[in-house]
C-alpha positions in Angstrom: -13.1 -203.4 15.0 -16.7 -204.6 14.7 -18.3 -201.5 16.3 -20.1 -200.3 13.1 -21.7 -203.7 12.6 -22.7 -204.1 16.2 -24.2 -200.6 16.1 -26.2 -201.5 13.0 -27.4 -204.7 14.6 -28.5 -202.8 17.7 -30.5 -200.4 15.6 -32.1 -203.2 13.7 -33.0 -205.0 16.9 -34.5 -201.9 18.4 -36.6 -201.6 15.2 -37.6 -205.3 15.5 -38.5 -204.8 19.2 -40.7 -201.8 18.3 -42.5 -203.8 15.5 -43.0 -206.8 17.8 -43.8 -204.8 20.9 -45.9 -206.8 23.3 -46.8 -206.4 27.0 -44.1 -207.6 29.4 -44.9 -211.2 30.2 -46.1 -212.0 33.7 -45.2 -214.7 36.1 -47.5 -216.5 38.5 -47.4 -218.3 41.8 -48.6 -221.8 42.3 -48.3 -224.9 44.4 -45.8 -227.6 43.4 -47.1 -230.1 40.8 -48.8 -233.2 42.2 -47.1 -235.6 39.8 -43.6 -235.1 41.2 -41.6 -238.1 42.3 -40.5 -237.6 46.0 -36.7 -237.7 46.8 -35.8 -241.0 48.5 -32.2 -240.3 49.5 -30.5 -237.7 51.6 -27.9 -235.2 50.2 -24.3 -236.1 50.8 -22.0 -233.9 52.9 -19.8 -231.6 50.8 -16.1 -231.1 51.3 -15.9 -227.3 51.6 -12.3 -227.4 50.3 -13.7 -228.3 46.9 -15.9 -225.2 46.8 -14.7 -222.2 44.9 -17.8 -220.0 44.6 -18.6 -219.4 48.2 -21.8 -221.5 47.9 -22.8 -225.0 46.7 -25.9 -226.9 45.8 -27.1 -229.2 48.4 -29.9 -230.3 45.9 -30.2 -230.0 42.2 -33.6 -231.3 41.1 -35.2 -231.4 37.6 -38.4 -233.2 36.8 -40.0 -233.2 33.3 -43.5 -234.3 32.6 -43.7 -234.9 28.8 -47.5 -235.2 28.8 -48.1 -231.9 30.6 -45.2 -230.2 28.9 -43.9 -229.0 32.3 -40.3 -228.6 33.4 -39.9 -228.4 37.2 -36.8 -227.0 38.8 -35.8 -227.1 42.4 -32.6 -226.1 44.1 -31.3 -225.9 47.7 -28.3 -223.5 47.8 -26.0 -223.4 50.9 -24.0 -220.2 51.4 -20.7 -221.5 52.7 -18.9 -218.2 52.8 -19.8 -214.5 52.9 -18.4 -214.0 49.4 -21.0 -216.4 48.1 -24.0 -214.4 49.4 -23.9 -212.0 46.4 -24.4 -214.7 43.7 -26.4 -217.2 45.8 -29.0 -214.5 46.6 -29.7 -213.8 42.9 -32.6 -215.9 41.7 -33.3 -216.0 37.9 -35.6 -217.8 35.5 -35.0 -217.6 31.7 -37.9 -218.4 29.4 -39.5 -217.7 26.0 -43.0 -216.1 26.5 -44.1 -217.1 23.1 -44.7 -220.7 24.3 -43.7 -220.8 28.0 -45.4 -219.7 31.2 -43.5 -219.4 34.5 -44.9 -220.5 37.9 -43.0 -219.8 41.1 -43.6 -222.4 43.8 -41.2 -221.6 46.6 -38.7 -219.1 47.8 -37.6 -219.6 51.3 -34.5 -219.2 53.6 -33.6 -221.7 56.3 -31.4 -220.1 59.0 -30.5 -221.8 62.2 -33.3 -224.4 61.7 -36.0 -221.7 61.1 -37.8 -221.2 57.8 -38.4 -217.7 56.3 -40.9 -217.5 53.5 -39.6 -215.0 50.9 -42.0 -215.8 48.1 -43.3 -212.5 46.7 -43.9 -212.6 42.9 -44.2 -208.8 42.8 -40.5 -208.6 43.6 -39.5 -210.5 40.4 -38.5 -208.2 37.6 -39.1 -209.4 34.0 -36.8 -208.1 31.3 -35.8 -209.0 27.8 -32.3 -210.6 27.9 -31.4 -211.4 24.3 -28.3 -213.3 25.4 -27.5 -214.2 21.8 -27.3 -210.6 20.6 -23.5 -210.8 20.2 -24.1 -213.6 17.6 -26.6 -211.3 15.8 -29.5 -213.5 17.0 -32.7 -212.0 18.3 -34.4 -214.9 20.2 -37.1 -213.2 22.2 -35.9 -214.6 25.5 -36.8 -213.1 28.8 -35.5 -213.3 32.3 -37.5 -213.1 35.6 -35.2 -212.3 38.5 -35.1 -211.1 42.0 -32.3 -210.3 44.5 -32.9 -211.6 48.0 -32.3 -209.3 51.0 -30.2 -210.2 54.0 -28.4 -213.4 52.9 -25.8 -214.7 55.4 -23.2 -217.4 55.7 -24.9 -220.7 56.6 -28.2 -219.9 55.0 -30.0 -222.4 52.9 -31.9 -220.9 49.9 -34.7 -223.1 48.5 -36.1 -222.0 45.1 -38.5 -224.0 42.9 -40.4 -223.1 39.8 -42.0 -224.7 36.7 -41.8 -223.8 33.0 -45.0 -224.9 31.3 -45.0 -225.3 27.5 -42.7 -226.9 24.9 -41.6 -225.2 21.7 -44.3 -226.2 19.2 -41.8 -226.4 16.4 -40.8 -229.8 17.7 -44.3 -231.2 17.2 -44.7 -232.3 20.8 -41.5 -234.4 20.9 -39.1 -233.9 23.8 -35.3 -234.1 23.9 -32.6 -233.0 26.4 -29.0 -233.6 27.5 -28.3 -233.6 31.2 -24.9 -233.7 33.0 -24.7 -235.8 36.2 -21.4 -234.2 37.3 -19.8 -230.9 36.8 -17.1 -228.5 37.9 -18.5 -228.1 41.4 -19.7 -230.9 43.7 -23.3 -231.0 44.9 -25.0 -233.0 47.7 -27.6 -234.7 45.5 -28.7 -234.6 41.8 -32.3 -235.7 41.3 -33.4 -236.0 37.6 -36.8 -237.4 36.6 -38.6 -237.9 33.3 -42.3 -238.6 33.5 -43.4 -240.3 30.3 -47.0 -241.3 29.6 -47.5 -244.9 28.6 -47.4 -245.3 24.8 -44.6 -242.8 24.4 -41.0 -243.9 24.0 -38.2 -242.0 25.5 -34.8 -243.1 24.2 -32.1 -242.8 26.7 -28.3 -242.9 25.9 -25.7 -242.8 28.7 -22.4 -241.2 28.0 -19.0 -241.3 29.7 -19.9 -243.9 32.3 -23.2 -242.4 33.4 -25.1 -244.6 35.8 -28.2 -246.4 34.5 -31.6 -245.0 35.2 -34.2 -246.5 37.6 -37.8 -246.9 36.5 -41.1 -247.1 38.3 -44.7 -247.0 36.9 -47.4 -245.0 38.7 -50.9 -244.0 37.5 -50.1 -244.9 33.9 -46.9 -242.9 33.9 -43.4 -244.2 33.6 -40.9 -242.5 35.8 -37.2 -242.7 34.7 -35.0 -241.2 37.3 -31.4 -240.8 38.7 -30.6 -240.0 42.3 -26.9 -239.5 43.2 -24.4 -237.0 44.5 -22.6 -235.0 41.9 -18.8 -235.5 42.1 -16.2 -232.9 41.4 -14.8 -233.2 37.9 -11.8 -231.6 36.2 -12.2 -228.0 35.4 -11.7 -226.2 32.2 -8.7 -227.3 30.1 -7.3 -225.3 27.2 -7.2 -226.8 23.7 -9.6 -229.6 24.2 -11.9 -230.4 21.3 -15.5 -229.4 21.9 -16.8 -232.9 21.3 -14.5 -234.4 23.9 -16.2 -234.2 27.3 -15.6 -236.8 30.0 -18.3 -235.7 32.4 -21.0 -238.4 32.7 -24.3 -237.3 31.1 -27.5 -238.7 29.8 -29.2 -237.9 26.6 -33.0 -238.4 26.2 -35.0 -238.0 23.1 -38.3 -239.0 21.6 -36.5 -239.1 18.2 -35.3 -242.7 17.7 -33.4 -242.4 14.4 -31.7 -239.8 12.3 -34.3 -240.5 9.6 -37.0 -239.2 12.0 -34.9 -236.0 12.6 -34.5 -235.5 8.9 -38.2 -236.0 8.2 -39.1 -233.6 11.0 -36.7 -231.0 9.6 -38.1 -231.4 6.1 -41.7 -230.8 7.4 -40.6 -227.7 9.3 -38.6 -226.3 6.4 -39.9 -227.3 3.1 -38.4 -225.7 0.0 -40.8 -223.0 -1.2 -42.2 -222.7 -4.7 -41.8 -219.0 -5.8 -45.0 -217.3 -6.7 -44.9 -215.5 -10.2 -45.1 -211.8 -10.0 -43.5 -211.5 -6.6 -40.3 -209.4 -6.1 -38.2 -212.5 -5.4 -39.5 -214.4 -8.5 -38.8 -211.3 -10.6 -35.3 -211.1 -9.2 -34.6 -214.8 -9.9 -35.8 -214.3 -13.5 -33.3 -211.4 -13.8 -30.4 -213.5 -12.5 -31.4 -216.3 -14.9 -31.3 -213.9 -17.9 -27.9 -212.5 -16.8 -26.6 -216.1 -16.6 -27.7 -216.8 -20.2 -29.8 -219.7 -18.7 -26.6 -221.4 -17.6 -27.3 -223.3 -14.4 -23.8 -223.2 -12.9 -23.5 -219.5 -13.6 -27.0 -218.9 -12.1 -26.0 -220.9 -9.1 -22.9 -218.7 -8.6 -24.8 -215.5 -9.0 -27.6 -216.7 -6.6 -25.0 -217.8 -4.0 -23.2 -214.5 -4.3 -26.4 -212.6 -3.6 -27.4 -214.7 -0.6 -23.9 -214.6 0.9 -23.1 -210.9 0.4 -26.4 -209.0 0.0 -28.5 -210.8 2.7 -26.7 -210.0 5.9 -26.5 -212.6 8.7 -29.0 -211.6 11.4 -31.6 -213.9 12.9 -35.0 -213.4 14.5 -35.4 -216.7 16.3 -38.4 -216.2 18.5 -40.5 -219.2 19.4 -40.9 -221.6 16.5 -38.5 -219.6 14.4 -35.7 -221.0 16.5 -35.8 -223.9 14.0 -38.4 -222.8 11.4 -37.0 -220.6 8.7 -38.9 -217.4 7.7 -40.6 -217.3 4.3 -38.0 -216.6 1.6 -40.1 -213.7 0.3 -39.8 -212.0 3.6 -36.1 -212.7 3.9 -35.5 -211.4 0.4 -37.3 -208.1 1.2 -35.7 -207.5 4.6 -32.3 -208.6 3.3 -31.3 -210.3 6.6 -31.7 -213.8 8.0 -29.9 -216.5 9.9 -28.4 -219.7 8.6 -31.7 -221.5 7.9 -33.3 -218.3 6.4 -30.4 -217.9 4.0 -30.2 -221.6 3.1 -33.9 -221.9 2.4 -33.9 -218.7 0.4 -31.0 -220.0 -1.8 -32.7 -223.5 -2.1 -36.0 -221.9 -3.2 -34.2 -219.7 -5.8 -32.4 -222.7 -7.3 -35.5 -224.8 -7.3 -37.3 -222.3 -9.4 -34.8 -223.1 -12.2 -34.9 -226.9 -11.7 -31.7 -227.1 -9.8 -32.0 -229.8 -7.1 -30.7 -229.1 -3.6 -31.1 -230.3 -0.1 -31.0 -228.5 3.2 -28.3 -230.0 5.5 -28.1 -229.9 9.3 -24.6 -229.5 10.7 -22.8 -228.8 13.9 -20.1 -226.1 13.8 -18.6 -227.2 17.1 -18.7 -231.0 16.9 -16.8 -232.2 13.9 -16.2 -235.6 15.5 -18.3 -238.4 17.1 -21.6 -236.8 16.3 -22.8 -240.3 15.5 -22.4 -241.3 19.2 -25.0 -238.9 20.4 -28.7 -239.6 20.7 -30.6 -238.5 17.5 -32.4 -235.2 18.1 -32.5 -231.7 16.6 -30.2 -230.7 19.5 -27.4 -232.5 17.7 -27.2 -229.6 15.2 -26.8 -225.8 15.4 -26.3 -224.9 11.8 -28.0 -225.3 8.4 -26.2 -225.3 5.0 -27.0 -226.5 1.5 -25.9 -229.3 -0.8 -26.6 -228.6 -4.5 -26.7 -231.1 -7.3 -25.7 -229.5 -10.6 -24.1 -230.9 -13.8 -24.0 -234.3 -12.2 -21.9 -233.0 -9.3 -22.7 -232.4 -5.6 -21.4 -229.1 -4.2 -21.9 -228.2 -0.5 -22.0 -224.4 0.3 -22.5 -222.4 3.4 -24.7 -219.3 2.6 -23.6 -217.6 5.8 -20.0 -217.2 4.6 -19.5 -213.8 2.9 -17.0 -212.5 0.4 -16.1 -215.9 -1.1 -14.1 -215.9 -4.3 -13.2 -218.3 -7.0 -15.4 -220.5 -9.2 -18.5 -221.6 -7.4 -17.7 -225.3 -7.7 -14.4 -224.7 -6.0 -15.5 -222.6 -3.1 -14.5 -223.4 0.4 -16.8 -225.5 2.6 -15.8 -225.8 6.2 -15.0 -229.2 7.7 -18.2 -229.6 9.7 -17.7 -233.3 10.0 -20.8 -235.5 10.0 -24.0 -233.8 8.8 -27.6 -234.8 8.1 -29.1 -234.2 4.7 -32.8 -233.4 5.0 -33.8 -235.0 1.7 -32.2 -238.4 2.1 -31.1 -238.4 5.7 -31.4 -242.0 6.8 -28.0 -241.6 8.5 -25.2 -239.2 9.1 -22.8 -238.5 6.3 -19.5 -236.6 6.0 -19.5 -234.3 3.1 -16.4 -234.3 0.9 -13.7 -232.1 2.4 -12.7 -229.0 0.4 -9.1 -229.4 -0.7 -6.7 -227.1 -2.4 -3.2 -227.9 -3.6 -0.4 -225.7 -2.1 -0.3 -223.3 0.8 -3.3 -221.4 2.1 -1.2 -218.5 3.5 2.3 -217.6 2.4 4.2 -215.0 4.4 7.4 -213.6 2.9 9.5 -211.3 5.2 12.5 -209.6 3.5 15.0 -208.0 5.9 17.4 -205.7 4.1 20.2 -204.8 6.5 21.0 -201.1 6.4 24.1 -200.9 8.7 24.3 -200.4 12.4 21.3 -202.1 13.9 18.8 -201.0 11.3 16.9 -203.0 8.7 14.2 -202.4 6.2 11.4 -205.0 6.4 9.1 -205.8 3.4 6.3 -208.2 4.0 4.3 -209.9 1.2 1.5 -212.0 2.3 -0.6 -214.2 -0.1 -3.9 -215.6 1.0 -5.7 -218.3 -0.9 -9.0 -220.2 -0.8 -10.7 -219.9 2.6 -8.0 -217.7 4.0 -8.6 -215.2 1.2 -12.3 -215.3 2.1 -11.6 -214.5 5.8 -9.1 -211.8 5.0 -11.4 -210.2 2.4 -14.2 -210.1 5.1 -11.8 -208.6 7.6 -10.7 -205.8 5.2 -14.3 -204.9 4.4 -15.5 -204.9 8.0 -12.8 -202.6 9.3 -11.6 -199.0 8.6 -8.4 -198.8 6.5 -6.6 -196.8 9.2 -7.5 -199.3 11.8 -6.2 -202.1 9.6 -2.9 -200.4 9.1 -2.5 -199.7 12.8 -3.3 -203.3 13.6 -0.7 -204.5 11.1 1.9 -202.1 12.5 1.2 -203.1 16.1 1.7 -206.8 15.0 5.3 -206.1 14.0 5.9 -203.8 16.9 5.1 -206.8 19.1 7.9 -208.7 17.5 10.6 -206.0 16.7 11.3 -203.0 18.8 10.9 -199.6 17.1 9.0 -200.9 14.0 7.6 -198.0 12.0 5.4 -198.3 8.9 7.0 -196.6 5.9 4.2 -196.9 3.3 0.5 -197.6 3.3 -0.4 -201.2 2.9 -1.2 -202.3 -0.7 -4.0 -204.9 -1.2 -4.5 -206.8 -4.5 -7.5 -209.0 -4.7 -8.0 -211.4 -7.5 -11.6 -212.5 -6.8 -11.8 -214.8 -9.8 -8.8 -216.9 -8.7 -9.6 -216.2 -5.0 -6.1 -215.0 -4.3 -5.5 -211.9 -2.1 -2.1 -210.3 -1.5 -1.0 -207.6 1.0 2.3 -205.7 0.8 3.7 -203.9 3.8 7.0 -202.0 4.5 8.5 -201.1 7.8 11.7 -199.5 9.2 13.2 -201.5 12.1 15.4 -199.1 14.1 16.7 -201.9 16.4 16.6 -205.1 14.3 20.0 -206.3 15.5 20.3 -206.8 19.2 22.5 -208.1 22.0 21.6 -210.5 24.7 22.2 -209.3 28.3 25.8 -209.7 29.2 26.8 -210.6 25.6 29.0 -208.6 23.3 27.8 -210.4 20.2 25.1 -209.0 17.9 22.3 -211.1 16.6 19.8 -211.0 13.7 16.5 -212.6 14.7 14.2 -214.6 12.5 10.9 -215.4 14.2 8.1 -217.3 12.5 5.2 -215.9 14.6 2.5 -216.8 12.1 3.3 -220.5 12.9 4.1 -220.1 16.6 0.8 -218.4 17.4 -1.1 -221.3 15.8 0.5 -224.0 17.9 -1.5 -225.3 20.9 0.4 -224.5 24.1 -0.5 -227.3 26.5 0.9 -228.4 29.9 3.6 -231.1 30.3 1.3 -233.6 31.9 -1.3 -233.4 29.2 -3.2 -236.7 28.7 -6.2 -235.4 26.7 -6.8 -234.9 23.0 -5.5 -231.6 21.7 -7.6 -229.4 19.5 -6.0 -228.0 16.3 -7.0 -225.2 14.1 -8.0 -226.9 10.8 -7.3 -226.5 8.0 -3.9 -224.8 8.3 -1.3 -224.7 5.5 1.2 -221.9 6.2 4.4 -221.3 4.4 6.6 -218.6 6.0 9.7 -217.5 4.1 12.3 -215.2 5.8 15.0 -213.6 3.8 17.9 -211.7 5.5 19.9 -209.7 3.0 23.4 -208.3 3.7 24.2 -204.7 3.0 26.3 -203.9 -0.1 25.8 -207.4 -1.6 28.4 -208.9 0.8 28.2 -212.7 0.9 26.7 -214.2 4.0 28.7 -217.4 3.8 27.5 -221.0 3.6 24.7 -222.8 5.6 22.5 -225.6 4.5 20.1 -227.3 6.9 16.8 -229.2 6.6 14.6 -230.7 9.3 11.0 -231.8 9.7 8.4 -233.2 12.1 5.6 -235.3 10.7 2.6 -236.9 12.4 -0.8 -237.9 11.1 -2.4 -234.7 12.4 0.3 -232.2 11.7 3.5 -231.5 9.7 6.3 -229.0 10.2 9.5 -228.4 8.2 12.3 -225.9 8.3 15.0 -225.3 5.8 17.9 -222.9 6.0 20.0 -222.1 2.9 22.3 -219.3 1.7 22.6 -217.7 -1.7 25.3 -215.0 -2.1 24.2 -212.1 0.1 21.0 -213.7 1.4 20.1 -216.2 4.2 16.8 -218.0 3.2 14.8 -219.6 6.0 11.6 -221.5 5.1 9.1 -222.8 7.6 6.0 -224.8 6.8 3.2 -225.8 9.1 0.2 -228.0 8.0 -2.6 -229.5 10.0 -4.3 -232.6 8.6 -7.0 -232.9 11.2 -8.8 -230.9 13.8 -7.3 -232.7 16.8 -4.4 -234.8 18.1 -5.6 -238.1 19.7 -5.0 -238.6 23.4 -2.5 -241.4 22.8 -0.4 -238.9 20.7 -0.5 -236.0 23.1 2.9 -236.9 24.7 4.5 -237.1 21.2 3.1 -233.6 20.4 4.7 -232.2 23.6 8.0 -233.4 22.3 7.4 -232.1 18.9 6.2 -228.8 20.2 9.5 -228.1 21.9 11.3 -228.8 18.7 9.0 -226.7 16.6 9.0 -223.9 19.1 12.8 -223.9 19.0 12.9 -224.0 15.2 10.5 -221.1 14.6 12.9 -218.9 16.5 16.3 -218.5 14.9 19.2 -216.0 15.5 22.1 -215.4 13.2 25.5 -214.1 14.1 26.1 -210.5 13.0 29.3 -208.5 13.0 29.7 -205.1 14.8 29.2 -203.3 11.5 25.8 -205.0 11.0 26.4 -207.7 8.5 25.7 -211.4 8.5 28.8 -213.6 8.3 28.4 -217.3 8.4 31.9 -218.0 7.1 32.9 -219.6 3.8 36.2 -220.8 2.1 36.6 -217.5 0.3 36.6 -215.7 3.6 38.6 -218.4 5.4 40.6 -217.1 8.4 43.2 -219.1 10.2 43.2 -219.4 13.9 46.9 -219.5 14.7 46.6 -221.4 17.9 44.2 -223.9 16.4 46.4 -224.3 13.4 49.4 -225.1 15.6 47.4 -227.8 17.4 46.4 -229.2 14.0 50.0 -229.3 12.8 51.2 -230.8 16.1 48.6 -233.7 15.9 49.4 -234.2 12.2 53.2 -234.3 13.0 52.6 -236.9 15.8 50.6 -239.0 13.4 53.5 -238.8 10.8 56.0 -239.8 13.4 53.9 -242.8 14.5 53.6 -244.0 10.9 57.2 -243.5 10.0 58.8 -244.8 13.2 56.3 -247.6 14.1 53.5 -248.6 11.9 55.2 -248.4 8.5 57.8 -251.0 9.5 55.2 -253.5 10.8 54.0 -256.7 9.3 50.3 -257.5 8.6 48.4 -258.5 11.7 47.1 -261.7 10.1 43.4 -261.1 9.9 43.8 -260.7 6.2 45.7 -263.7 4.9 47.8 -262.8 1.9 48.6 -265.3 -0.8 52.2 -264.5 -1.7 52.6 -267.3 -4.1 50.1 -265.6 -6.4 51.6 -262.2 -6.6 49.9 -259.7 -8.9 52.2 -257.1 -10.4 49.5 -254.6 -11.2 46.4 -253.1 -9.6 43.4 -254.3 -11.4 39.8 -255.5 -11.1 37.7 -253.7 -8.5 40.9 -252.2 -7.1 40.8 -249.6 -9.9 37.8 -248.1 -8.1 39.7 -248.2 -4.8 42.6 -246.3 -6.5 40.2 -243.7 -7.9 38.4 -243.4 -4.6 41.7 -242.9 -2.7 42.6 -239.9 -4.9 39.2 -238.4 -4.4 39.3 -239.0 -0.7 42.6 -237.1 -0.4 41.0 -234.1 -2.2 37.9 -234.3 -0.1 39.8 -234.6 3.1 42.0 -231.6 2.3 38.9 -229.5 1.3 37.1 -230.5 4.5 40.1 -229.6 6.6 40.2 -226.1 5.1 36.5 -225.5 4.5 34.2 -223.0 6.3 33.0 -225.8 8.6 36.5 -226.8 9.6 37.8 -226.0 13.1 40.8 -224.4 11.4 38.4 -221.6 10.4 38.5 -218.9 13.1 34.9 -218.0 12.2 33.8 -221.4 13.5 35.0 -220.6 17.0 33.3 -217.2 16.8 30.1 -218.7 15.6 30.0 -220.9 18.6 29.2 -217.8 20.6 26.2 -217.1 18.4 24.6 -220.5 18.0 25.5 -222.3 21.2 25.1 -219.8 24.0 23.9 -222.4 26.5 26.3 -225.1 25.3 29.3 -223.1 24.4 31.9 -225.2 26.3 30.5 -228.4 24.9 30.6 -227.0 21.4 34.3 -226.1 21.9 35.0 -229.7 22.9 33.2 -230.9 19.8 35.4 -228.6 17.6 38.5 -229.8 19.3 37.6 -233.5 18.7 36.8 -232.8 15.1 40.1 -230.9 14.8 42.1 -234.0 16.0 40.1 -236.4 13.8 40.7 -234.2 10.8 44.5 -234.0 11.4 44.8 -237.8 11.9 42.4 -238.5 9.1 44.3 -236.3 6.6 47.6 -238.0 7.3 46.3 -241.5 7.2 44.3 -240.8 4.0 47.4 -239.7 2.2 49.5 -242.6 3.8 46.9 -245.2 2.8 47.0 -243.9 -0.9 50.8 -244.3 -0.8 50.5 -247.9 0.5 48.0 -248.6 -2.3 50.4 -247.4 -5.0 53.3 -249.4 -3.5 51.1 -252.5 -3.1 52.3 -252.8 0.6 51.1 -255.8 2.5 49.7 -253.6 5.3 47.4 -251.7 2.9 44.3 -253.8 3.3 44.3 -253.6 7.1 45.2 -249.9 7.1 42.2 -249.3 4.7 39.9 -251.2 7.1 41.4 -249.4 10.2 40.8 -246.0 8.5 37.2 -246.8 7.8 36.6 -248.0 11.3 38.0 -244.7 12.5 35.7 -242.8 10.2 32.7 -244.9 11.5 33.7 -244.0 15.1 33.9 -240.3 14.0 30.3 -240.5 12.7 29.1 -241.9 16.0 30.9 -239.2 18.0 29.3 -236.5 15.8 25.8 -238.0 16.3 26.3 -237.9 20.1 27.5 -234.3 20.1 24.7 -233.2 17.7 22.2 -234.6 20.2 23.9 -233.2 23.3 24.2 -229.7 21.7 20.6 -229.5 20.5 18.5 -232.5 21.5 15.2 -230.8 20.5 16.4 -230.7 16.8 18.0 -234.2 16.8 16.2 -236.9 14.9 18.2 -240.1 14.6 16.6 -241.1 11.3 17.4 -237.7 9.7 21.0 -237.7 11.0 21.7 -241.2 9.9 20.0 -240.6 6.5 22.7 -238.1 5.7 25.5 -240.6 6.1 23.9 -244.0 5.7 25.1 -244.5 2.2 28.7 -243.6 3.1 28.7 -246.0 6.0 27.2 -248.8 3.8 29.9 -248.4 1.2 32.5 -248.4 4.0 31.3 -251.8 5.2 31.1 -253.3 1.7 34.7 -252.2 0.9 35.9 -253.5 4.2 34.4 -256.9 3.4 36.1 -256.7 0.0 39.5 -256.1 1.5 39.1 -259.0 3.9 37.8 -261.7 1.6 38.9 -260.7 -1.9 41.5 -263.1 -3.6 42.5 -260.2 -5.8 43.5 -258.2 -2.7 45.3 -261.1 -1.1 47.3 -261.7 -4.3 48.1 -258.0 -5.0 49.3 -256.5 -1.7 52.3 -258.7 -1.0 55.2 -256.2 -0.9 56.8 -256.2 2.6 58.6 -253.3 4.3 62.0 -254.9 3.5 62.9 -256.9 0.4 62.9 -260.2 2.2 61.7 -263.4 0.5 58.5 -265.1 1.8 58.4 -268.9 1.9 57.7 -270.5 -1.5 54.4 -271.9 -0.9 54.6 -273.9 -4.1 57.3 -276.1 -2.4 54.9 -276.9 0.4 51.8 -277.5 -1.7 53.3 -278.8 -4.9 50.7 -280.1 -7.3 48.0 -278.1 -5.7 48.6 -274.8 -7.4 45.5 -273.0 -8.6 45.1 -272.9 -12.4 46.1 -269.8 -14.3 42.4 -269.1 -15.1 41.5 -268.7 -11.4 38.9 -265.9 -11.1 40.3 -262.6 -10.1 38.2 -260.4 -7.6 
């Protein structure tokens, strides 16, 4: 998709190479340097079972002399398998001839105790490598390489060379990061830094790296490490770039971030534009077009640098960190991050707009403050602009940005270093935007049979609009349409585009929308061995952004950030036929991410809405196990299937389409009949159990006080119980037993048991609810205990439902959410039960026995102790 751009880049680079043509650099042969520190320990034996390349390093040696600006390399490679001979016999040195010279010291083979001298400089080929070409960077790097003849298993290849010369852009200061362990073991790692007295080399040890040793010899301080390199864990997916547990040492002659900022300011000062130059004239033109409004001028200047100066860097020698003159960048219309940032800063400065170049790291958005200060801590340059008493950070390398300039997206680079006032690292204010960044709306119109029409409306906002705008401009329209169509073919079989995609781009508001339409020949499907049809609803835009990590993950997990996706799926029945009723909400929330799903119905439409948001770029190590649990739940929730009838319609069941299951109805009537018989023959004739002590001497002849609410609630409860027993969710509805096939394929038998238990509870509950209301009206003495018993039964029913909901779908069960739906009902149950047990009004009202027998006259027993007539009534 980027072929035209790559072709353009190659042509430009060919032109640059022609303009900068120079003789092929030569390499030389020399003796090893005399200042080297000898190795004092022997290499350790390697377990060959840990070797994966067919060879290993018996010795890895690097010695750096800061005074002589020389970097000495020495390796001893052991070929442990025939397969390793191919790579082990390839010797290569990468260098930049603009400031480095290469000296080869030794090439020899040890075979069966005998030494073969293979050093022949003429056999080294020197070619331009340009290993950053894919990033549109021309760095002028070269490679000197040779391929050794006749390499065999058991050979030891010794190769040593020196690179002389440091990049002058760093003004003679040295810095480096060196790992002491890696993905393959080695017999010995020998690292030495030779520092002349009077120079300070700051050393920072990371991840448990061992401390350095130090000796002084001939006015030189030798800092060194000697140890075997242990095998460390290999590559792991979705690990943040900044998280690396391999022991390493960082050395730098920069002591503070202030020193780094001052160096960067000296290397890249903001230029004062010369009157009469092309760039100065162009700036004057933009200023006039902006009516001398600074903010509008800022916007026009940024648009020019972002969109008219293409990203392409010539980073040879000092230009690896020194920007080219803005006049040159303006004329050639290309440059890298520092070229574009300095150009923009110089344009703004000409009109009195203050700005500062800012060093950033596009990979390490966390823990940058833990590394040793040096220019190596950064790989990117951006700009912070101070305008109208506001600070706005912008990235001149991002193209096709829309919206007002003060609201443009700035990536979350984490900690950065401002060149103007960089005494320490700062974190620039994160760009924020209310609402979603991407909204997908998929509308499936069922057409009958297995077919469906799919209309897709995607809305991109803010940085997502910027990215999509660039994608659309960088690719051919036919290629884009084919890519979009292939995307849906990967989800639904036989997807066919019906219309060309329609793009609407509101650059001012930075909102971009894309409309698509497809015919799905086989939208409805059947599982193998199943007779039932299903309508799928898959939220792929969310699923593909979820990190997929292993079960035993105990490392931090990298997240794409920022993400704010809203995916709406609508499935519409043919001929406006109602789909039935369904209402469900669920969510997962952690500090780093949020996911929610809601499913609702409206007449002929099922509406599914999924939302996924990331609030940070990683999940901490201690939360990784929680993410694994949440991932299973989210993964399950982004894939949903609905039951469809043979004629291709969604039918979730509702009261208007209620169908009796004759056998289930008979069971319901049988259980209800048994309950009536029990009440009539046994319970109704009983006396109170005694845990509610009635006060018969204070008989109330009417229902009053709080009991009025009980009376109203009893009438409402009867109506609710009847409606529930004959609702779409009731087991009496034949559709419920059919839907069990669609939604509980794996747990079908358990779901049937659940429906049977609910059926029995409904039958008993309906009878007892009506009976309790009758007891209330008659003021029967067993009403209070019956009321309490019924509430205890309902409470048990809730517990049983929670258990079955968990067993049927543990990945979607959240105790807090489930309890939240019923917590108020259970709370009121408990309060009314306490009222029935302790209220004097209750004890004095419900005193009518089954038979008209006279209770003992308590007044005869406690004469003189009667309560006054104005006793409070409860």
